[in-house]
Biopython code that builds the backbone (N, CA, C, O; Angstrom):
import numpy as np
from Bio.PDB.StructureBuilder import StructureBuilder

atoms = [
    (1, "PRO", "N", (85.352, 103.741, 91.549)),
    (1, "PRO", "CA", (85.689, 102.590, 91.963)),
    (1, "PRO", "C", (85.037, 102.310, 93.440)),
    (1, "PRO", "O", (84.725, 103.122, 94.311)),
    (2, "ALA", "N", (84.942, 100.912, 93.423)),
    (2, "ALA", "CA", (84.262, 100.203, 94.508)),
    (2, "ALA", "C", (85.534, 100.380, 95.754)),
    (2, "ALA", "O", (86.690, 100.550, 95.367)),
    (3, "HIS", "N", (85.255, 100.333, 97.100)),
    (3, "HIS", "CA", (86.441, 100.469, 98.022)),
    (3, "HIS", "C", (86.037, 99.172, 98.903)),
    (3, "HIS", "O", (84.854, 98.933, 99.146)),
    (4, "VAL", "N", (86.989, 98.429, 99.323)),
    (4, "VAL", "CA", (86.484, 97.232, 99.783)),
    (4, "VAL", "C", (86.741, 97.539, 101.501)),
    (4, "VAL", "O", (86.532, 96.664, 102.341)),
    (5, "GLY", "N", (87.069, 98.479, 101.737)),
    (5, "GLY", "CA", (87.069, 98.815, 103.297)),
    (5, "GLY", "C", (88.187, 97.980, 104.205)),
    (5, "GLY", "O", (88.028, 97.428, 105.293)),
    (6, "ARG", "N", (89.333, 98.081, 103.398)),
    (6, "ARG", "CA", (90.503, 97.285, 103.967)),
    (6, "ARG", "C", (91.647, 98.412, 103.395)),
    (6, "ARG", "O", (91.477, 99.378, 102.651)),
    (7, "ARG", "N", (92.765, 97.943, 103.986)),
    (7, "ARG", "CA", (94.249, 98.470, 103.816)),
    (7, "ARG", "C", (95.070, 97.941, 104.560)),
    (7, "ARG", "O", (94.808, 97.444, 105.655)),
    (8, "GLU", "N", (96.479, 98.014, 103.874)),
    (8, "GLU", "CA", (97.686, 97.246, 104.218)),
    (8, "GLU", "C", (98.077, 97.530, 105.738)),
    (8, "GLU", "O", (98.228, 96.683, 106.619)),
    (9, "ASP", "N", (98.200, 98.826, 105.838)),
    (9, "ASP", "CA", (98.735, 99.454, 107.343)),
    (9, "ASP", "C", (97.508, 99.514, 108.166)),
    (9, "ASP", "O", (96.353, 99.244, 107.834)),
    (10, "ALA", "N", (98.036, 99.971, 109.450)),
    (10, "ALA", "CA", (97.188, 100.279, 110.591)),
    (10, "ALA", "C", (96.897, 101.654, 110.167)),
    (10, "ALA", "O", (97.668, 102.409, 109.574)),
    (11, "GLY", "N", (95.320, 101.961, 110.659)),
    (11, "GLY", "CA", (94.793, 103.278, 110.639)),
    (11, "GLY", "C", (95.277, 104.047, 111.946)),
    (11, "GLY", "O", (96.044, 103.554, 112.774)),
    (12, "PRO", "N", (94.687, 105.412, 112.024)),
    (12, "PRO", "CA", (94.705, 105.983, 113.190)),
    (12, "PRO", "C", (94.487, 105.145, 114.386)),
    (12, "PRO", "O", (93.526, 104.387, 114.509)),
    (13, "THR", "N", (95.457, 105.321, 115.300)),
    (13, "THR", "CA", (95.332, 104.659, 116.494)),
    (13, "THR", "C", (95.206, 105.415, 117.716)),
    (13, "THR", "O", (94.854, 104.799, 118.722)),
    (14, "ASP", "N", (95.448, 106.712, 117.795)),
    (14, "ASP", "CA", (95.238, 107.559, 118.844)),
    (14, "ASP", "C", (93.378, 108.059, 118.917)),
    (14, "ASP", "O", (92.587, 108.244, 117.992)),
    (15, "ASP", "N", (93.204, 108.144, 120.283)),
    (15, "ASP", "CA", (92.066, 108.635, 120.594)),
    (15, "ASP", "C", (90.722, 107.938, 119.829)),
    (15, "ASP", "O", (89.827, 108.494, 119.192)),
    (16, "ILE", "N", (90.904, 106.689, 120.099)),
    (16, "ILE", "CA", (89.957, 105.754, 119.327)),
    (16, "ILE", "C", (89.256, 105.414, 120.465)),
    (16, "ILE", "O", (89.764, 105.216, 121.569)),
    (17, "ASP", "N", (87.952, 105.339, 120.158)),
    (17, "ASP", "CA", (87.103, 104.331, 121.446)),
    (17, "ASP", "C", (86.255, 103.245, 120.648)),
    (17, "ASP", "O", (85.529, 103.456, 119.676)),
    (18, "VAL", "N", (86.531, 101.941, 121.330)),
    (18, "VAL", "CA", (85.632, 100.984, 120.477)),
    (18, "VAL", "C", (84.710, 100.750, 121.167)),
    (18, "VAL", "O", (84.961, 100.177, 122.227)),
    (19, "PHE", "N", (83.358, 101.078, 120.867)),
    (19, "PHE", "CA", (82.097, 101.039, 121.687)),
    (19, "PHE", "C", (81.486, 99.623, 121.642)),
    (19, "PHE", "O", (80.753, 99.284, 122.571)),
    (20, "TRP", "N", (81.727, 98.809, 120.669)),
    (20, "TRP", "CA", (81.087, 97.260, 120.543)),
    (20, "TRP", "C", (82.056, 96.851, 119.297)),
    (20, "TRP", "O", (82.671, 97.575, 118.514)),
    (21, "ARG", "N", (81.964, 95.297, 119.403)),
    (21, "ARG", "CA", (82.363, 94.616, 118.449)),
    (21, "ARG", "C", (81.662, 93.548, 118.040)),
    (21, "ARG", "O", (81.205, 92.978, 119.030)),
    (22, "ARG", "N", (81.382, 93.042, 117.093)),
    (22, "ARG", "CA", (80.316, 92.128, 116.549)),
    (22, "ARG", "C", (80.983, 90.862, 115.762)),
    (22, "ARG", "O", (81.750, 91.009, 114.810)),
    (23, "THR", "N", (80.648, 89.802, 116.207)),
    (23, "THR", "CA", (80.852, 88.358, 115.381)),
    (23, "THR", "C", (79.911, 87.615, 114.999)),
    (23, "THR", "O", (79.043, 87.509, 115.866)),
    (24, "PRO", "N", (79.651, 86.889, 113.802)),
    (24, "PRO", "CA", (80.633, 86.295, 113.099)),
    (24, "PRO", "C", (81.200, 87.101, 112.002)),
    (24, "PRO", "O", (82.025, 86.617, 111.226)),
    (25, "PHE", "N", (80.797, 88.273, 111.918)),
    (25, "PHE", "CA", (81.361, 89.508, 110.802)),
    (25, "PHE", "C", (82.559, 89.413, 110.679)),
    (25, "PHE", "O", (83.357, 89.781, 111.540)),
    (26, "ARG", "N", (82.979, 88.710, 109.173)),
    (26, "ARG", "CA", (84.378, 89.035, 109.223)),
    (26, "ARG", "C", (84.533, 89.524, 107.735)),
    (26, "ARG", "O", (83.563, 90.070, 107.208)),
    (27, "TYR", "N", (85.710, 89.356, 107.026)),
    (27, "TYR", "CA", (85.733, 90.122, 106.022)),
    (27, "TYR", "C", (84.773, 90.121, 104.740)),
    (27, "TYR", "O", (84.809, 90.954, 103.834)),
    (28, "ASP", "N", (83.893, 89.006, 104.840)),
    (28, "ASP", "CA", (82.866, 88.770, 103.979)),
    (28, "ASP", "C", (81.628, 89.428, 104.101)),
    (28, "ASP", "O", (80.576, 89.031, 103.600)),
    (29, "HIS", "N", (81.747, 90.238, 104.642)),
    (29, "HIS", "CA", (80.407, 90.833, 105.244)),
    (29, "HIS", "C", (80.179, 92.332, 104.250)),
    (29, "HIS", "O", (81.110, 92.874, 103.655)),
    (30, "SER", "N", (78.860, 92.790, 104.238)),
    (30, "SER", "CA", (78.607, 94.065, 103.428)),
    (30, "SER", "C", (79.218, 95.013, 103.989)),
    (30, "SER", "O", (79.807, 94.995, 105.070)),
    (31, "GLN", "N", (79.027, 96.238, 102.933)),
    (31, "GLN", "CA", (79.573, 97.645, 104.202)),
    (31, "GLN", "C", (78.208, 97.755, 104.812)),
    (31, "GLN", "O", (77.121, 97.438, 104.328)),
    (32, "PRO", "N", (78.531, 98.332, 106.109)),
    (32, "PRO", "CA", (77.405, 98.734, 107.144)),
    (32, "PRO", "C", (76.677, 99.933, 106.214)),
    (32, "PRO", "O", (77.162, 100.592, 105.294)),
    (33, "VAL", "N", (75.381, 99.963, 106.778)),
    (33, "VAL", "CA", (74.744, 101.052, 106.190)),
    (33, "VAL", "C", (74.065, 101.727, 108.033)),
    (33, "VAL", "O", (73.407, 101.008, 108.786)),
    (34, "VAL", "N", (74.343, 102.758, 108.261)),
    (34, "VAL", "CA", (73.786, 103.312, 109.218)),
    (34, "VAL", "C", (72.730, 104.530, 109.083)),
    (34, "VAL", "O", (72.972, 105.640, 108.610)),
    (35, "VAL", "N", (71.605, 104.103, 109.565)),
    (35, "VAL", "CA", (70.313, 104.970, 109.262)),
    (35, "VAL", "C", (69.661, 105.110, 110.781)),
    (35, "VAL", "O", (69.175, 104.170, 111.409)),
    (36, "GLY", "N", (69.752, 106.445, 111.225)),
    (36, "GLY", "CA", (69.692, 106.743, 112.694)),
    (36, "GLY", "C", (70.426, 105.967, 113.719)),
    (36, "GLY", "O", (71.651, 105.853, 113.732)),
    (37, "ASN", "N", (69.761, 105.533, 114.424)),
    (37, "ASN", "CA", (70.592, 104.544, 115.641)),
    (37, "ASN", "C", (70.414, 102.892, 115.048)),
    (37, "ASN", "O", (70.439, 101.867, 115.729)),
    (38, "ARG", "N", (70.269, 102.989, 113.888)),
    (38, "ARG", "CA", (70.381, 101.343, 113.534)),
    (38, "ARG", "C", (71.649, 101.066, 112.499)),
    (38, "ARG", "O", (72.254, 101.911, 111.839)),
    (39, "VAL", "N", (71.814, 100.008, 112.539)),
    (39, "VAL", "CA", (73.085, 99.575, 111.448)),
    (39, "VAL", "C", (72.744, 98.455, 110.451)),
    (39, "VAL", "O", (72.561, 97.373, 111.010)),
    (40, "TYR", "N", (72.652, 98.447, 109.507)),
    (40, "TYR", "CA", (72.160, 97.599, 108.524)),
    (40, "TYR", "C", (73.192, 96.975, 107.785)),
    (40, "TYR", "O", (73.914, 97.734, 107.139)),
    (41, "VAL", "N", (73.499, 95.363, 107.719)),
    (41, "VAL", "CA", (74.758, 94.724, 107.410)),
    (41, "VAL", "C", (74.270, 93.335, 106.879)),
    (41, "VAL", "O", (73.570, 92.614, 107.589)),
    (42, "SER", "N", (74.654, 92.973, 105.613)),
    (42, "SER", "CA", (74.493, 91.461, 105.303)),
    (42, "SER", "C", (75.806, 90.704, 105.295)),
    (42, "SER", "O", (76.911, 91.118, 104.942)),
    (43, "PHE", "N", (75.508, 89.668, 105.696)),
    (43, "PHE", "CA", (76.548, 88.581, 105.898)),
    (43, "PHE", "C", (75.998, 87.053, 105.728)),
    (43, "PHE", "O", (75.089, 86.491, 106.339)),
    (44, "SER", "N", (76.873, 86.560, 104.673)),
    (44, "SER", "CA", (76.192, 84.724, 104.382)),
    (44, "SER", "C", (74.736, 84.618, 104.259)),
    (44, "SER", "O", (74.012, 83.804, 104.832)),
    (45, "GLY", "N", (74.292, 85.829, 103.182)),
    (45, "GLY", "CA", (72.766, 85.619, 102.954)),
    (45, "GLY", "C", (71.965, 85.988, 103.764)),
    (45, "GLY", "O", (70.775, 85.836, 103.487)),
    (46, "THR", "N", (72.346, 86.606, 105.053)),
    (46, "THR", "CA", (71.240, 87.055, 105.886)),
    (46, "THR", "C", (71.495, 88.615, 106.389)),
    (46, "THR", "O", (72.497, 89.026, 106.974)),
    (47, "LEU", "N", (70.492, 89.264, 106.060)),
    (47, "LEU", "CA", (70.336, 90.795, 106.518)),
    (47, "LEU", "C", (70.075, 90.866, 107.845)),
    (47, "LEU", "O", (69.046, 90.346, 108.275)),
    (48, "PHE", "N", (71.015, 91.556, 108.743)),
    (48, "PHE", "CA", (70.909, 91.856, 110.054)),
    (48, "PHE", "C", (70.574, 93.205, 110.508)),
    (48, "PHE", "O", (71.163, 94.101, 109.903)),
    (49, "ARG", "N", (69.803, 93.542, 111.390)),
    (49, "ARG", "CA", (69.653, 95.021, 111.903)),
    (49, "ARG", "C", (70.374, 95.123, 113.307)),
    (49, "ARG", "O", (70.068, 94.396, 114.253)),
    (50, "LEU", "N", (71.348, 96.081, 113.355)),
    (50, "LEU", "CA", (71.701, 96.212, 114.752)),
    (50, "LEU", "C", (71.527, 97.500, 115.488)),
    (50, "LEU", "O", (71.188, 98.477, 114.821)),
    (51, "ASN", "N", (71.710, 97.631, 116.744)),
    (51, "ASN", "CA", (71.493, 98.672, 117.445)),
    (51, "ASN", "C", (72.840, 99.461, 117.804)),
    (51, "ASN", "O", (73.679, 99.078, 118.619)),
    (52, "LEU", "N", (72.891, 100.687, 117.010)),
    (52, "LEU", "CA", (73.950, 101.344, 116.998)),
    (52, "LEU", "C", (74.790, 101.688, 118.050)),
    (52, "LEU", "O", (76.000, 101.855, 117.897)),
    (53, "ALA", "N", (74.120, 101.820, 119.274)),
    (53, "ALA", "CA", (74.811, 102.174, 120.588)),
    (53, "ALA", "C", (75.348, 100.758, 120.811)),
    (53, "ALA", "O", (76.569, 100.692, 120.671)),
    (54, "THR", "N", (74.744, 99.625, 121.118)),
    (54, "THR", "CA", (75.043, 98.763, 121.538)),
    (54, "THR", "C", (75.604, 97.585, 120.917)),
    (54, "THR", "O", (76.209, 96.814, 121.661)),
    (55, "GLY", "N", (75.505, 97.281, 119.579)),
    (55, "GLY", "CA", (75.597, 96.132, 118.688)),
    (55, "GLY", "C", (74.616, 95.146, 118.812)),
    (55, "GLY", "O", (74.817, 94.097, 118.199)),
    (56, "GLU", "N", (73.715, 95.247, 119.399)),
    (56, "GLU", "CA", (72.742, 94.181, 119.688)),
    (56, "GLU", "C", (71.961, 94.044, 118.184)),
    (56, "GLU", "O", (71.717, 94.895, 117.329)),
    (57, "VAL", "N", (71.676, 92.566, 118.253)),
    (57, "VAL", "CA", (70.907, 92.343, 116.768)),
    (57, "VAL", "C", (69.511, 92.399, 117.257)),
    (57, "VAL", "O", (69.052, 91.691, 118.154)),
    (58, "GLN", "N", (68.683, 93.585, 116.380)),
    (58, "GLN", "CA", (67.385, 93.863, 116.623)),
    (58, "GLN", "C", (66.733, 92.696, 115.805)),
    (58, "GLN", "O", (65.748, 92.148, 116.300)),
    (59, "TRP", "N", (67.126, 92.348, 114.803)),
    (59, "TRP", "CA", (66.311, 91.558, 113.735)),
    (59, "TRP", "C", (67.157, 90.918, 112.637)),
    (59, "TRP", "O", (68.121, 91.604, 112.299)),
    (60, "SER", "N", (66.997, 89.695, 111.978)),
    (60, "SER", "CA", (67.957, 89.477, 111.037)),
    (60, "SER", "C", (66.701, 88.268, 110.144)),
    (60, "SER", "O", (65.812, 87.582, 110.650)),
    (61, "THR", "N", (67.017, 88.375, 109.041)),
    (61, "THR", "CA", (66.111, 87.814, 107.834)),
    (61, "THR", "C", (67.000, 87.087, 107.161)),
    (61, "THR", "O", (68.124, 87.587, 107.139)),
    (62, "GLU", "N", (66.849, 85.897, 106.507)),
    (62, "GLU", "CA", (67.425, 85.331, 105.130)),
    (62, "GLU", "C", (67.005, 85.907, 104.240)),
    (62, "GLU", "O", (65.785, 85.988, 104.095)),
    (63, "VAL", "N", (67.953, 86.542, 103.284)),
    (63, "VAL", "CA", (67.561, 86.872, 101.865)),
    (63, "VAL", "C", (67.688, 86.279, 100.613)),
    (63, "VAL", "O", (67.558, 86.836, 99.523)),
    (64, "GLY", "N", (67.992, 84.918, 100.877)),
    (64, "GLY", "CA", (68.072, 83.733, 99.592)),
    (64, "GLY", "C", (68.854, 83.863, 98.846)),
    (64, "GLY", "O", (68.655, 83.583, 97.664)),
    (65, "HIS", "N", (70.241, 84.431, 99.391)),
    (65, "HIS", "CA", (71.799, 84.021, 98.556)),
    (65, "HIS", "C", (72.802, 83.948, 99.451)),
    (65, "HIS", "O", (72.479, 84.100, 100.629)),
    (66, "ASP", "N", (73.961, 83.751, 99.192)),
    (66, "ASP", "CA", (74.965, 83.538, 100.241)),
    (66, "ASP", "C", (75.855, 84.683, 100.068)),
    (66, "ASP", "O", (76.977, 84.687, 100.573)),
    (67, "GLY", "N", (75.341, 85.779, 99.284)),
    (67, "GLY", "CA", (76.237, 87.044, 99.264)),
    (67, "GLY", "C", (76.212, 87.668, 100.144)),
    (67, "GLY", "O", (75.642, 87.304, 101.172)),
    (68, "SER", "N", (76.909, 88.974, 100.005)),
    (68, "SER", "CA", (76.845, 90.058, 101.113)),
    (68, "SER", "C", (76.683, 91.183, 100.520)),
    (68, "SER", "O", (77.492, 92.071, 100.792)),
    (69, "SER", "N", (75.679, 91.441, 99.622)),
    (69, "SER", "CA", (75.712, 92.969, 98.866)),
    (69, "SER", "C", (75.164, 94.083, 100.175)),
    (69, "SER", "O", (74.512, 93.776, 101.172)),
    (70, "THR", "N", (75.677, 95.443, 99.775)),
    (70, "THR", "CA", (75.363, 95.999, 100.727)),
    (70, "THR", "C", (73.860, 96.722, 100.783)),
    (70, "THR", "O", (73.383, 97.349, 99.837)),
    (71, "PRO", "N", (73.344, 96.563, 101.792)),
    (71, "PRO", "CA", (71.846, 97.056, 101.788)),
    (71, "PRO", "C", (71.506, 98.567, 101.543)),
    (71, "PRO", "O", (72.288, 99.445, 101.908)),
    (72, "ALA", "N", (70.277, 98.859, 100.892)),
    (72, "ALA", "CA", (69.825, 100.243, 100.520)),
    (72, "ALA", "C", (68.615, 100.189, 101.328)),
    (72, "ALA", "O", (67.791, 99.276, 101.269)),
    (73, "ILE", "N", (68.521, 101.617, 102.389)),
    (73, "ILE", "CA", (67.357, 101.573, 103.165)),
    (73, "ILE", "C", (66.726, 102.527, 102.571)),
    (73, "ILE", "O", (67.534, 103.318, 102.084)),
    (74, "ARG", "N", (65.466, 102.867, 102.357)),
    (74, "ARG", "CA", (64.498, 103.985, 102.015)),
    (74, "ARG", "C", (63.088, 103.761, 102.630)),
    (74, "ARG", "O", (62.242, 102.906, 102.370)),
    (75, "ASP", "N", (63.090, 104.737, 103.480)),
    (75, "ASP", "CA", (61.504, 104.697, 104.321)),
    (75, "ASP", "C", (61.490, 103.634, 105.026)),
    (75, "ASP", "O", (60.386, 103.181, 105.328)),
    (76, "GLY", "N", (62.400, 103.118, 105.366)),
    (76, "GLY", "CA", (62.113, 102.219, 106.520)),
    (76, "GLY", "C", (62.434, 100.772, 105.943)),
    (76, "GLY", "O", (62.670, 99.850, 106.723)),
    (77, "ILE", "N", (62.438, 100.597, 104.658)),
    (77, "ILE", "CA", (62.333, 99.384, 103.842)),
    (77, "ILE", "C", (63.944, 99.026, 103.609)),
    (77, "ILE", "O", (64.711, 99.981, 103.492)),
    (78, "ALA", "N", (64.286, 98.150, 103.563)),
    (78, "ALA", "CA", (65.722, 97.406, 103.089)),
    (78, "ALA", "C", (65.751, 96.593, 101.862)),
    (78, "ALA", "O", (64.873, 95.761, 101.631)),
    (79, "TYR", "N", (66.643, 96.792, 101.147)),
    (79, "TYR", "CA", (66.660, 96.438, 99.702)),
    (79, "TYR", "C", (68.080, 95.795, 99.644)),
    (79, "TYR", "O", (69.053, 96.300, 100.203)),
    (80, "VAL", "N", (68.123, 94.591, 98.892)),
    (80, "VAL", "CA", (69.324, 93.895, 98.900)),
    (80, "VAL", "C", (69.436, 93.196, 97.401)),
    (80, "VAL", "O", (68.383, 92.763, 96.932)),
    (81, "THR", "N", (70.393, 93.088, 96.788)),
    (81, "THR", "CA", (70.431, 92.662, 95.608)),
    (81, "THR", "C", (70.590, 91.068, 95.734)),
    (81, "THR", "O", (71.333, 90.739, 96.659)),
    (82, "VAL", "N", (70.105, 90.139, 95.076)),
    (82, "VAL", "CA", (69.928, 88.585, 94.920)),
    (82, "VAL", "C", (70.690, 87.828, 93.831)),
    (82, "VAL", "O", (70.549, 86.611, 93.711)),
]
sb = StructureBuilder()
sb.init_structure("model")
sb.init_model(0)
sb.init_chain("A")
sb.init_seg("    ")
for serial, (resi, resn, name, xyz) in enumerate(atoms, 1):
    if name == "N":
        sb.init_residue(resn, " ", resi, " ")
    sb.init_atom(name, np.array(xyz, "f"), 0.0, 1.0, " ", f" {name:<3s}", serial, name[0])
structure = sb.get_structure()
């Protein structure tokens, strides 16, 4: 079954280092996909590629819908359902 990535209680809090935090990604973003040093995530009809180390947006593109489907990456090409 699908997992929404949320839980009712707090997760582990010991020995956690937050390297970066990104906004405006809220609860309605896709699951992030990590490929090498890149993070792909879709949010409100836009696909973003972020730098894994810094969280900086490297590029973004409109994908033609208001959804937030999780992208699939193969051979450097991002695929999303619309």
